[in-house]
C-alpha angles and dihedrals in degrees: 000000000000088000091055094049092046089050093051090049092053095046089051091052091054093042099251101107118137108277095019106146099212090050092067099057133352116231124199117280090013091287117163101222141004128236132201126193109204125176125196139219101016100264133181091239087064090061099038100041119006096047096048090048093048090047092051092062098034099252129134127215140199117244117199101197120181115229091241094052112140090213092052091052096043097039108029096138095058090047088053090053099052089052089055089052093059104269114130124240110209135195115255097164127264100268105018094243113194139177100284093202092063095037117045093188092069114108112239092244090058096046108126089210087068095045123097123222089252092051097056091042091052092050091050092050093050088047089053091050090050092051092046088055088057104044105012092231121138098190110080143172128214135220116202109235110243082354087278116154099178129087116182091346093306123112107235097181093101093045094060096061093094090054101045139038091219141342137223120234131158138258144105122320106278113255088206139012087230107115093003110173113220089186095059104022121180116249138172119236105217116211122164089336119150127239089249090057093048093046087051088056095054091043088052086055090050094052089052095041091233139112131283113208115192119205107200127175117173120018118195098007137350136072122336085011135187117194114250095232091052090048090052093049088057093053092047091052091052090048092055091051102041091139091063103045133053104210118191146140114285088253094051093049095043092048088051089050091046091053099043105030 
């Protein structure tokens, strides 16, 4: 018994005690967790509110714009500029198809149950070409629309790997980085949550030594909204604790995990 207690004490001194967050995975700069800000659907509020707030604190976000986004069409030069400034443009399909059985608002022609595997793959390839025309980049990540992985009854999550470096899904905050799947990563969809709740989420990731991926939609007004002031308070918190969190685009963080997993 004394030997066991002594062993645990020694391990705790060198930072390898059971449950020690940093023992699980080593983040850049001795950070204790990673954080990704992702924003879906290519909305005006991303350009008008989210990007200026991110830039104010020196953070970069990932913006998953659908190919038929009105904002992408009307303000393409601004989207191109934020990509030049280090923000990531990610693939979110052309038409935002989803499972029509779970989402009654989905148009019949965009019901993933009626898609074929070839159809969804072709749509993703064309969306990649569109985004390349905007930012010139060839490396891309993907966000599953409505976090659906099935098209016509077939799981396409394995088929997308030649097209993307990683893909954002949904799920609980990872308890460990062991077995972390960069092609179906857990993320948290924010809707009307407070800064305190969002800060608690990143602090939970810090305690576990893992990664907190936020899934935002509207910022400052709109559907699935987060209040602009609450969003800013979260950024302020992370700015005050830069030594504890590695904040990067989804592509940057997933590439780091790929290289160090």
